[in-house]
C-alpha positions in Angstrom: 0.0 0.0 0.0 1.3 3.4 -0.9 3.0 5.2 2.0 3.1 2.1 4.2 6.3 0.5 5.1 6.1 -3.3 4.7 6.3 -5.4 7.8 8.1 -8.7 7.9 7.6 -11.9 9.8 10.0 -12.6 12.7 12.2 -15.7 13.0 10.5 -18.4 15.0 11.5 -21.7 16.5 9.7 -25.0 16.2 9.1 -27.8 18.7 8.2 -25.9 21.8 6.0 -27.0 24.6 3.9 -24.1 25.7 1.7 -23.7 28.7 -0.5 -20.7 29.6 -0.4 -19.6 33.2 -3.3 -17.5 34.5 -2.6 -15.1 37.4 0.0 -15.4 40.1 -2.1 -18.1 41.7 -1.0 -20.5 38.9 2.2 -18.9 37.7 4.1 -18.4 41.0 4.2 -22.0 42.1 5.4 -23.1 38.7 8.1 -20.4 38.6 9.3 -21.3 42.1 9.3 -25.0 41.2 11.5 -24.2 38.1 13.9 -22.2 40.2 14.2 -24.9 42.8 15.0 -27.4 40.1 17.8 -25.3 38.5 21.1 -27.1 38.1 23.3 -24.6 36.2 21.7 -21.2 35.8 18.8 -18.9 36.7 18.2 -15.6 34.9 15.5 -13.2 36.1 14.7 -9.9 34.5 11.9 -8.1 36.3 10.3 -4.7 36.1 8.7 -4.8 39.5 10.5 -7.0 42.0 8.9 -6.1 45.4 10.4 -6.8 48.8 7.0 -7.9 50.2 6.0 -11.4 51.1 5.9 -12.6 47.5 9.2 -10.9 46.6 10.9 -12.4 49.6 9.7 -15.9 48.6 11.4 -15.5 45.3 14.5 -13.9 46.8 14.8 -16.8 49.2 14.4 -19.3 46.4 17.1 -17.6 44.3 19.5 -17.3 47.3 19.1 -21.0 48.0 20.1 -21.9 44.4 23.1 -19.6 44.5 24.3 -21.2 47.8 23.9 -24.5 46.0 26.4 -23.4 43.3 23.9 -22.4 40.6 24.7 -19.2 38.8 21.9 -16.8 39.6 21.7 -13.5 37.7 19.0 -10.9 38.4 18.1 -7.6 36.7 15.5 -5.4 38.3 14.3 -2.1 37.1 15.1 0.9 39.3 11.8 2.7 38.7 9.5 -0.4 38.6 11.1 -1.6 41.9 11.5 1.8 43.4 9.7 0.9 46.6 11.6 -2.3 47.2 13.9 -2.6 50.2 17.4 -2.7 48.8 18.4 -4.7 51.7 16.7 -7.7 50.1 19.0 -7.4 47.1 22.0 -7.0 49.3 21.1 -10.3 51.1 20.8 -11.9 47.7 24.3 -10.6 46.7 25.8 -11.9 49.9 24.6 -15.4 49.1 26.1 -15.3 45.6 23.4 -13.9 43.4 24.6 -11.4 40.8 22.0 -8.6 41.1 22.0 -5.6 38.7 19.8 -2.5 39.0 18.7 -1.3 35.5 19.3 2.4 35.0 19.6 3.3 38.7 18.3 6.7 39.8 21.6 8.1 41.2 22.4 11.5 39.7 25.7 11.7 41.7 27.2 8.8 39.7 29.6 9.6 37.0 27.8 7.6 34.3 24.4 8.8 35.2 22.2 9.9 32.3 18.9 11.8 32.7 17.9 10.3 29.4 18.1 6.9 31.0 15.4 7.8 33.5 12.9 7.4 30.7 14.3 4.1 29.5 13.1 1.1 31.5 13.1 -2.6 31.3 9.4 -3.5 31.4 10.1 -7.2 30.9 9.1 -10.1 33.2 11.4 -12.9 32.2 12.6 -16.0 34.0 14.9 -18.5 32.2 16.2 -21.7 33.9 19.1 -23.8 32.6 18.5 -22.3 29.1 15.6 -24.7 28.5 12.7 -23.4 30.5 11.4 -19.9 30.1 8.7 -17.7 31.4 7.4 -14.4 29.9 4.3 -12.3 30.2 2.8 -9.5 32.3 3.2 -10.9 35.8 5.6 -9.1 38.1 6.9 -10.4 41.4 4.9 -8.8 44.2 1.8 -9.2 46.4 -0.6 -7.5 44.0 -0.3 -10.6 41.8 -0.6 -13.1 44.7 -3.9 -14.8 45.4 -6.5 -13.3 47.7 -6.0 -16.4 50.0 -2.4 -15.3 50.5 -3.4 -11.7 51.2 -2.6 -10.5 47.7 -4.4 -8.3 45.2 -5.1 -11.2 42.7 -4.4 -9.1 39.6 -5.9 -10.6 36.5 -2.8 -11.4 34.4 -1.2 -14.0 32.1 2.2 -15.5 31.5 3.5 -18.4 29.4 5.9 -21.2 30.2 7.9 -22.4 27.2 10.2 -25.4 27.1 12.4 -25.8 24.0 14.3 -23.5 21.6 12.2 -20.4 22.5 13.7 -20.5 26.0 17.1 -20.1 24.4 15.8 -17.0 22.6 14.5 -15.6 25.9 18.0 -16.3 27.4 19.6 -14.3 24.6 17.2 -11.5 25.3 18.3 -11.4 29.0 21.9 -10.9 27.9 20.9 -8.1 25.5 19.5 -6.3 28.5 22.6 -7.1 30.6 24.7 -5.6 27.8 23.1 -2.2 28.6 24.4 -2.3 32.2 28.0 -2.2 33.6 27.8 -5.9 34.4 30.0 -8.5 32.9 28.7 -10.3 29.8 28.9 -13.9 28.7 27.5 -15.2 25.4 24.7 -17.7 25.5 25.8 -21.3 26.0 22.7 -23.5 25.9 21.0 -24.8 22.7 18.0 -26.9 23.7 16.7 -29.1 20.8 13.2 -28.9 19.6 10.8 -31.8 19.3 7.2 -32.0 18.4 5.3 -29.0 19.6 4.4 -25.4 18.9 5.9 -22.7 16.8 7.0 -19.8 19.0 8.4 -16.4 18.2 10.1 -14.3 20.9 9.4 -10.7 20.0 11.2 -7.8 21.7 11.1 -4.1 21.6 14.7 -3.0 22.0 16.0 0.5 22.6 18.8 0.0 20.1 18.1 -2.6 17.5 14.4 -2.9 17.0 12.3 -0.3 18.9 8.9 -1.3 17.4 9.2 -5.0 16.9 6.2 -6.0 19.0 4.0 -3.2 17.7 4.8 -4.2 14.1 4.0 -7.8 14.9 0.6 -6.7 16.1 0.1 -4.6 12.9 0.9 -7.6 10.7 -1.5 -9.9 12.5 -4.3 -7.4 12.5 -3.9 -6.5 8.9 -3.9 -10.2 8.0 -7.0 -11.0 10.2 -10.0 -12.5 8.4 -12.5 -13.4 11.1 -11.8 -11.9 14.5 -9.3 -10.0 16.6 -9.5 -10.3 20.4 -7.3 -7.9 22.5 -6.9 -7.7 26.2 -4.8 -4.8 27.3 -4.5 -3.0 30.7 -3.3 0.3 29.2 -5.0 0.7 25.9 -4.0 4.0 24.2 -3.2 2.8 20.7 -1.3 5.0 18.3 -2.6 6.1 14.9 -1.2 3.1 13.0 -2.8 0.5 15.3 -6.1 2.4 15.3 -6.1 2.5 11.5 -5.4 -1.2 11.4 -8.2 -2.0 13.7 -10.7 0.1 11.8 -9.4 -1.3 8.5 -10.1 -4.8 9.9 -13.7 -3.9 10.8 -14.2 -2.5 7.3 -13.1 -5.9 5.9 -15.8 -7.6 8.0 -13.5 -8.7 10.9 -15.0 -8.6 14.3 -12.7 -6.7 16.6 -13.2 -6.9 20.4 -11.0 -5.1 23.0 -11.1 -5.8 26.8 -9.8 -3.2 29.2 -10.1 -2.5 32.9 -13.1 -0.7 34.3 -10.9 0.7 37.0 -7.3 1.1 36.1 -4.5 1.3 38.7 -3.3 4.3 36.7 -6.1 6.8 36.4 -4.4 9.1 33.9 -4.1 6.1 31.4 -7.8 5.3 32.0 -8.9 8.8 31.1 -6.7 8.8 28.0 -8.0 5.5 26.9 -11.7 6.5 27.2 -11.0 9.6 25.1 -10.6 7.2 22.2 -13.8 5.2 22.9 -16.2 7.3 20.8 -14.4 7.0 17.5 -13.6 3.3 17.9 -17.2 2.5 18.9 -18.7 4.5 16.1 -16.6 2.6 13.6 -17.5 -0.8 14.8 -14.8 -1.8 17.3 -16.5 -3.5 20.3 -15.1 -2.3 23.6 -15.6 -4.1 26.9 -14.5 -3.3 30.5 -13.4 -5.9 33.0 -15.2 -5.0 36.3 -13.7 -7.4 38.8 -10.1 -7.4 40.0 -7.4 -5.1 38.5 -6.8 -6.2 34.9 -3.1 -6.2 34.0 -3.0 -8.7 31.1 -1.5 -8.0 27.7 -2.7 -10.7 25.3 -4.3 -11.0 21.9 -5.7 -13.7 19.6 -6.3 -13.4 15.9 -8.5 -15.8 13.9 -8.0 -18.4 16.6 -4.7 -19.2 15.1 -2.2 -16.6 16.3 -1.8 -15.4 19.8 0.6 -13.3 21.9 1.2 -13.0 25.6 3.7 -10.4 26.9 4.4 -7.2 28.7 3.6 -4.8 25.9 0.9 -2.2 26.5 -0.8 -0.2 23.7 0.8 3.1 24.9 3.6 5.4 23.9 6.0 4.0 26.6 5.8 0.5 25.3 6.2 1.6 21.7 9.0 4.1 22.1 10.7 3.8 25.6 10.5 0.5 27.4 12.2 -2.8 26.8 
């Protein structure tokens, strides 16, 4: 189409076992079990790593593996984990965990950059032994823990992948580590694929591919033939995404978007509702989740393509965040 830059498919891996994990209630026990079973390496990259009861459970599990001789590396975001007690990370370091703060807020440091304040790692990745990987929207903190455990029971999703896609997630961790002063080592593990699912690890990177995930959404929506289902906690799509959604409706595709009734960030909620009128008038169906806080970022197109991740339909995800 004139004036439109063509989008390309991303490289994918075959032979992955994939499991969808709903909420911290399901995800946390599986993640902790994977950490407990680590034999060589645990990599964790987390936007929000709290020092509450949930955060301490993960910290203790990571410390135990480090004491057992497993190499444990952790990256936490300085802004996302701003309220965390740094003493927890110091205890992890004392037990052998290699803990890195991403873009710390320390203006007195020689290498500090005010530009870096706006560049965050918004990822929620866990990779164990290069063969088991987790990704999605679930941070480590009590808001995602179950109500029975005194948590907020946020509605969210993650995926567990076993196979070559875990290797790709591992590589992604090291790409983030390369943007910190920490030492770097190239990936070592190459799990073989068997019979299973095709998985593509998509990343928005500040240096190499800033809009990779957004472009994958555009490609899927433009190719939709029957229906597009989107769940997104911070839905403020830019012009190209809005145009793609409206174009899909004109082709006869049913487009449904699920958002939170009450967002945990009110400014985002007001900005999102500003777009409602035009979307509704042009045939996009909008729904609001009225129960617990909705934090999920998922989509399904034609029942054949789906994505689970940490990407919001807002400017930060498209332009600023990892």
